[in-house]
N, C-alpha and C positions, 0 to 999 in steps of 0.2 A: 427274437433272433438269438440264436446261440452262437456268440462270437468265438467260442472255444474251437469251432470247426473252421475258422478262417485260415489257420496254418500260416500266419505271417512270419517273416524272418525274425527269429529271436523271441517269438511269442511263447509265454508260459505263465502259469498261475503264479501269483505272488506267494512267497514263502510264508509260513505261519508263525515265524518268529520275528520279533522286532529287532532289526539288525544291530543298531548301536544304542546301548543304554548308558547314560551318564549317571554316575553316583557322586554327588558332591557332599562335602562336610568338613568340619573342623578336624584337626589332628586328634587321633585316639577316640574317634566316634564309631569306628568299625567299618570304614569304607572298604578296606581290603578284604576283611572277613565276609562282608556282604557279597562282594564280587566273586570270590572263590567258591561261594556256595552254589553257583551254577554248575551244571554237569560237566565233567571232564575239563576242568579248568587248566589252561595253559597261560602262565603269567609272563608277560613281557616286563621284567622286573627292573625298574629304575630306582625304586625307593629302598630296596633291601629291607623290607619289613614283612616278608612273606612267611607264614608259619611253615614249620618243617613238613616235608612230605609232598608239598605241592610241586608240580612240574613247572619249571621256570626257564626262561632265557635270561641269563644274568647280565643285563646291560649296565649294571652298576660296576661290573668287574672288568677293570682295564686289562687283566691278564687273559680274558676271553676276547675282548674287543680287538686288541692288537693283532692276533693271528687271523681273526675273521676279516679284518680290514687290511690285512697284509702290511701292517705298520709295526714299528718298534719304538720303545722309549729311546730318547727323550721326547719324541713326538707325542702330542696329547692324544688320548683315546677319544676318537670322534664318535661319540655315542649317538648323536642326532643322525648322522649319515649312516651309521650301522643299522639304526632302526629302519630307515628307508630301504637300505639294501636288503635287510632281512625280509621285509614285507614284499619287496619285489621278487625275491628268490623263493620264499617259502609260502607266502600268503595264498597264491592261487591253488596250491596243492594241499592246503589244510583240510582235514576231514570235516564234513559238515556237522558231525555230532560232538565236536569239542566246543568250548567257549574260550575265545581269545580275550585276554584281559590286559589292558595297558595300565600299569600302575607305577607312576601316575602321570597324567598329562602335565601337571605342575613340574615334575622332575624332568620331563622332556623339554619343557621351556628352559629350565636351568641348563640342560645340555646344549641347547641352542645358544644361550648366552656364553657358555664356555667356548663354543665354536667362534663366536664373535670376538671374544677376548683374545683368542689365539690367531685370529685371521683379520686383525684390524687393517692391515694393508689393503685388503679387498674392499674395505668400506672407507678408505681415505682418499680425499680429493687430491688433485695435482698441487693444490696449495697447502696440503698437509692437514686439512680439517676433516673431522669425522663426519661422514655422510649418513646421517640418521635416516634420511628418506630411503637411501639405497638399502640400508639394513632392514627397514620395515617392509620394503618390497620383497626382499629375499625371504624374510620371515613369513610373509603372506604366501609366497610360492611354496615354501616348505610345508606350511599347514595345508594348503590346497592339495598337494600331492599326498601328504600323510593321510588325510581323511578319504581321499579317493582310493588309496590302497586298502584302508581299513574297510571301506564299503564294498570293495571288490572281493574280499575273502568269502568263501562259501559257508562260513560259520558265523554264529552270533558273536558280537563284540561288546565288551563292557569297558568303559573308561572311567577311572577315578579322578576326581578333581578336588583340590583344596579350595576353600572358599574365602572370600574377603568381603568387607562392607562395600555395597554398591554406592556409587556416587552419581549425581546428576551432571549436566553439562557445565555447571559452575564449580564442580568439585565438592559439592556438599553431600554428606551422607543422606541416603534416601530411607534408611531404616531397614532395607532388604540386604540379603547376602547374595552374591553371585560367584560364579566360578572364577578362580584366579587365572586370568588370561591377560597377557601383556598387550601393549598398544598396537596400533595398526588396524586395518579394516577387519581382520579376522576376529578381533575381539567382539565386534558387533554382530557377527553372523554365526558364531560358534553354535548357539542353540539350534540353528537351522540345520546343523550337520549331524545332530543326534535325533533319534526318534522317540526317546523317552528320557526324562530327567527326574531323579528322586534324590532325597537328601537324608543322610544319617545324622542323628543327634542323640545326646544322652539326656535323660531327665529322671530324677529320683532313682538313680542307680540302674535304670533300664536303657537298653539299646533300642532305638526306634527308627523306623523308616518313614519319612514324610512323603505322602503321595498326593497331597492336596495343597494348593496354593494358599498362602496366608500373608500376613503383613511383612514377613521376613524372607519368603522364598516363593518363587514361581515354579510350581511343579508342572511336569508334562507327562501325561500317561498315554501310552500307545493304545490305539483302538482295540487291540487284542485283549485288553484287560477291562473287565466290567466291575469296577470298584464303586460301591454305593457312595453317593455324595456325602453322606454323613460320616464316612470313614476317612479321617484326616491323616492318620498314621498307623503303621503296623508295628506291633511289638515283636521284635526279633531277638529278644534276650534269650529265650529258651528254644528258639527254632532258627531257621535260616531265612535270609532275605528271599531266596529263590522259592522256598516252600511257602513263605507267607504270601508272596505274589501269585503263586500257582493256584491258590484257592480262588482267585478272581479271574483266572484265565478263561476267556470266552470259548 
């Protein structure tokens, strides 16, 4: 039976790109450079580490945030809400042939903490105590909307993450590295929100892209890539992450 002829409401073939790709790594291992190697990169710039010439939306810049959010100093520049508003406003109309890059999720979390610091009354109980549970619930709701908006854009999305040592339930190091994500339920479901996760690292003066799991990192490769099992990492020193992965595109 050819189900393509059913013509059900909303029915369409799945797109041939993996919608959200995560790139994690330590500082100065080439995360941003790897991300902007995808075609027609548009960077949602929180880190202010983008090379010259790349098209950006400067979320680091309070002088842009204030007019966009219709606020003025001395009010703080609400970067985390500016990101949500921008994705609501511009996300649905983005061209499908660009690559939207969020650089970095770690800095977005910092902007959320900045919001908490400036809005403590919102998370303070009637007895004057800080309500951490309410804050984590608000953070969870923020992340749920953020990733729903990113998934709903008509173009591919790449998110960069800083990494930290993973710990078990007792707080003991496991020997692996994981993305830097703060507490709350979202920390445990983040990997389910991306379709692919690779890692940048440096070794012997080379920039490498890890594409297979090992003792320190759990890789996730989308079905659209057919990378041989014996290929553990890709050398991106003299090429780009996009070109290196395209060699294995099914």
